[in-house]
Structures are given as C-alpha cells and as structure tokens.
LUMZA-786018 format. One line per field, with one value per atom (N, C-alpha, C): atom name; x, y, z; residue number from 1. Coordinates in nm, 3 decimals, decimal comma. Atoms other than C-alpha are relative to their C-alpha. Layout:
BEGIN
at	CA/...
X	X/...
Y	Y/...
Z	Z/...
i	NUM/...
***
This chain:
BEGIN
at	N/CA/C/N/CA/C/N/CA/C/N/CA/C/N/CA/C/N/CA/C/N/CA/C/N/CA/C/N/CA/C/N/CA/C/N/CA/C/N/CA/C/N/CA/C/N/CA/C/N/CA/C/N/CA/C/N/CA/C/N/CA/C/N/CA/C/N/CA/C/N/CA/C/N/CA/C/N/CA/C/N/CA/C/N/CA/C/N/CA/C/N/CA/C/N/CA/C/N/CA/C/N/CA/C/N/CA/C/N/CA/C/N/CA/C/N/CA/C/N/CA/C/N/CA/C/N/CA/C/N/CA/C/N/CA/C/N/CA/C/N/CA/C/N/CA/C/N/CA/C/N/CA/C/N/CA/C/N/CA/C/N/CA/C/N/CA/C/N/CA/C/N/CA/C/N/CA/C/N/CA/C/N/CA/C/N/CA/C/N/CA/C/N/CA/C/N/CA/C/N/CA/C/N/CA/C/N/CA/C/N/CA/C/N/CA/C/N/CA/C/N/CA/C/N/CA/C/N/CA/C/N/CA/C/N/CA/C/N/CA/C/N/CA/C/N/CA/C/N/CA/C/N/CA/C/N/CA/C/N/CA/C/N/CA/C/N/CA/C/N/CA/C/N/CA/C
X	-0,103/-2,101/0,135/-0,131/-1,737/0,074/-0,081/-1,504/0,127/-0,119/-1,233/0,132/-0,123/-0,983/0,042/-0,029/-1,001/0,041/-0,051/-0,788/-0,059/0,053/-0,924/-0,129/0,129/-1,291/-0,049/0,046/-1,368/0,074/-0,079/-1,086/-0,040/0,041/-1,188/-0,131/0,129/-1,548/0,013/-0,020/-1,432/0,064/-0,066/-1,206/-0,093/0,096/-1,478/-0,100/0,095/-1,719/0,062/-0,071/-1,456/0,020/-0,010/-1,444/0,112/-0,106/-1,149/-0,063/0,049/-1,193/0,006/0,000/-1,264/0,138/-0,132/-0,929/0,103/-0,097/-0,726/-0,033/0,040/-0,925/0,044/-0,042/-0,854/0,150/-0,146/-0,482/0,043/-0,036/-0,464/-0,039/0,048/-0,672/0,077/-0,074/-0,459/0,148/-0,140/-0,125/0,022/-0,025/0,028/0,015/-0,005/-0,015/-0,056/0,055/-0,218/-0,076/0,079/-0,436/0,080/-0,083/-0,147/0,065/-0,067/0,002/0,126/-0,118/0,336/0,125/-0,113/0,570/0,125/-0,116/0,796/0,076/-0,066/0,873/0,097/-0,096/1,179/-0,046/0,042/1,135/0,042/-0,029/1,127/0,141/-0,135/1,456/0,106/-0,095/1,628/-0,021/0,029/1,473/0,093/-0,075/1,669/-0,096/0,087/1,542/-0,082/0,071/1,446/-0,119/0,110/1,235/-0,110/0,097/1,069/-0,078/0,067/0,992/-0,103/0,094/0,830/-0,123/0,112/0,616/-0,087/0,073/0,520/-0,084/0,074/0,416/-0,122/0,111/0,202/-0,116/0,107/0,010/-0,044/0,048/-0,019/0,043/-0,049/0,193/0,048/-0,037/0,223/0,127/-0,123/0,555/0,113/-0,101/0,754/0,136/-0,127/1,019/0,088/-0,075/1,121/0,042/-0,024/1,142/0,133/-0,117/1,452/-0,049/0,037/1,458/-0,080/0,069/1,349/-0,145/0,134/1,050/-0,087/0,075/0,949/-0,049/0,038/0,950/-0,114/0,105/0,742/-0,133/0,122/0,491/-0,064/0,052/0,457/-0,064/0,054/0,400/-0,126/0,111/0,148/-0,101/0,093/-0,038/-0,122
Y	0,015/-0,369/0,032/-0,022/-0,404/0,119/-0,114/-0,105/-0,054/0,054/-0,179/0,051/-0,053/0,031/-0,081/0,081/-0,213/-0,140/0,129/-0,524/-0,116/0,105/-0,726/0,050/-0,055/-0,635/-0,058/0,063/-0,886/0,057/-0,055/-0,757/0,145/-0,140/-0,396/0,010/-0,004/-0,461/-0,042/0,045/-0,647/0,109/-0,106/-0,360/0,117/-0,108/-0,098/-0,039/0,049/-0,311/0,000/0,002/-0,338/0,141/-0,136/0,042/0,083/-0,075/0,142/0,099/-0,095/0,446/-0,064/0,054/0,383/0,016/-0,025/0,536/-0,102/0,094/0,320/-0,143/0,133/0,010/-0,026/0,015/0,070/-0,016/0,013/0,119/-0,140/0,134/-0,206/-0,105/0,099/-0,401/0,003/-0,012/-0,274/-0,032/0,035/-0,365/-0,144/0,137/-0,669/-0,097/0,105/-0,985/0,045/-0,052/-0,794/-0,107/0,102/-1,094/-0,119/0,114/-1,334/0,023/-0,008/-1,411/-0,085/0,083/-1,556/0,076/-0,078/-1,272/-0,016/0,020/-1,319/0,130/-0,128/-0,948/0,033/-0,041/-0,815/0,131/-0,124/-0,529/0,123/-0,122/-0,176/0,052/-0,047/-0,100/-0,060/0,068/-0,344/0,034/-0,038/-0,198/0,115/-0,115/0,039/0,117/-0,117/0,393/-0,012/0,018/0,308/-0,093/0,093/0,013/0,068/-0,072/0,233/0,101/-0,096/0,498/-0,070/0,075/0,236/-0,041/0,041/0,108/0,121/-0,122/0,463/0,045/-0,034/0,523/-0,091/0,097/0,206/0,035/-0,028/0,316/0,145/-0,136/0,679/0,102/-0,098/0,866/0,124/-0,126/1,230/0,056/-0,061/1,415/-0,097/0,105/1,093/0,033/-0,030/1,232/0,092/-0,089/1,483/-0,067/0,068/1,226/-0,074/0,086/1,060/-0,140/0,139/0,689/-0,013/0,006/0,740/0,049/-0,054/0,953/-0,093/0,095/0,701/-0,118/0,113/0,418/0,041/-0,048/0,625/0,014/-0,019/0,717/-0,132/0,131/0,359/-0,073/0,069/0,228/0,066/-0,073/0,496/0,053/-0,049/0,552/-0,089
Z	0,101/-1,097/0,061/-0,060/-0,989/-0,062/0,044/-1,011/-0,066/0,070/-1,274/0,059/-0,060/-1,073/0,122/-0,119/-0,778/-0,047/0,045/-0,831/0,080/-0,085/-0,538/0,064/-0,040/-0,506/0,134/-0,124/-0,229/0,121/-0,110/-0,011/0,025/-0,013/-0,080/0,080/-0,069/0,030/0,146/-0,138/0,342/0,085/-0,074/0,444/0,027/-0,020/0,392/0,108/-0,099/0,595/0,140/-0,128/0,868/0,056/-0,050/0,890/-0,061/0,068/0,671/-0,097/0,099/0,448/-0,138/0,136/0,081/-0,064/0,058/-0,014/0,051/-0,056/0,225/-0,043/0,045/0,132/-0,143/0,140/-0,236/-0,010/0,004/-0,171/0,042/-0,049/0,025/-0,103/0,095/-0,227/-0,132/0,126/-0,517/0,014/-0,020/-0,362/-0,049/0,048/-0,536/0,116/-0,101/-0,329/0,134/-0,125/-0,070/0,077/-0,067/0,005/0,047/-0,038/0,050/0,135/-0,129/0,387/-0,007/-0,004/0,474/0,038/-0,046/0,561/-0,084/0,086/0,260/-0,027/0,028/0,225/0,113/-0,102/0,402/0,063/-0,067/0,652/-0,081/0,074/0,509/0,027/-0,032/0,687/-0,092/0,088/0,450/-0,148/0,137/0,132/-0,042/0,052/-0,091/-0,014/0,017/-0,136/-0,128/0,125/-0,494/0,017/-0,026/-0,376/0,081/-0,082/-0,116/-0,085/0,088/-0,380/-0,089/0,084/-0,606/0,080/-0,086/-0,317/0,036/-0,033/-0,218/-0,120/0,121/-0,578/-0,016/0,012/-0,578/0,092/-0,096/-0,269/-0,002/0,021/-0,377/0,103/-0,098/-0,122/-0,075/0,065/-0,224/0,064/-0,050/-0,190/0,019/-0,022/-0,199/-0,061/0,066/-0,435/0,086/-0,088/-0,166/0,130/-0,128/0,115/0,000/-0,016/0,249/0,039/-0,026/0,329/0,130/-0,129/0,691/-0,013/0,020/0,585/-0,084/0,082/0,318/0,084/-0,086/0,572/0,093/-0,090/0,815/-0,075/0,079/0,542/-0,042/0,041/0,421/0,118/-0,118/0,772/0,054/-0,061/0,866/-0,100/0,102/0,542/-0,006
i	1/1/1/2/2/2/3/3/3/4/4/4/5/5/5/6/6/6/7/7/7/8/8/8/9/9/9/10/10/10/11/11/11/12/12/12/13/13/13/14/14/14/15/15/15/16/16/16/17/17/17/18/18/18/19/19/19/20/20/20/21/21/21/22/22/22/23/23/23/24/24/24/25/25/25/26/26/26/27/27/27/28/28/28/29/29/29/30/30/30/31/31/31/32/32/32/33/33/33/34/34/34/35/35/35/36/36/36/37/37/37/38/38/38/39/39/39/40/40/40/41/41/41/42/42/42/43/43/43/44/44/44/45/45/45/46/46/46/47/47/47/48/48/48/49/49/49/50/50/50/51/51/51/52/52/52/53/53/53/54/54/54/55/55/55/56/56/56/57/57/57/58/58/58/59/59/59/60/60/60/61/61/61/62/62/62/63/63/63/64/64/64/65/65/65/66/66/66/67/67/67/68/68/68/69/69/69/70/70/70/71/71/71/72/72/72/73/73/73/74/74/74/75/75/75/76/76/76/77/77/77/78/78/78/79/79/79
***
C-alpha cells in the first residue's frame, strides 16, 4: 500500500533501491517537479533568501531560520 506522505512513490522506491536513505529519498520524491529534467531552475546563488528559506522548509532543513544566505545554500546543496 503506497504511503500517502510520498508524492512520487516510484521515484522514492527507485532512490531507496539505489542506496539512498529513506529520509533523503522521501525529501527528493516530495520536492515539486523532482522527476522532471531540463535545468529550468536558476542557481541557488541567484535565489533570494526568502526563496531559499521556502525551499529549505520544503526539504525539511532544521535551523533554517537562523541561517544566512550562504549557510542556506550550503545546506540545500549538501542535504
């Protein structure tokens, strides 16, 4: 039975099978447009701090409200 908290179940299962942790797989599978390719998003360096905070919230980064823009970018890239 599929987990209702996972938006893209097929992608989640593929990532777990590939060796990703369940937590990281869920974060990736729940990101909007995670399965789409095309590079339409601008680099994090060009995002505003507010945009970075929203993205950090979507992927579940803790302590994001205390981070500056540089720390948010680092956390998003390495989470």
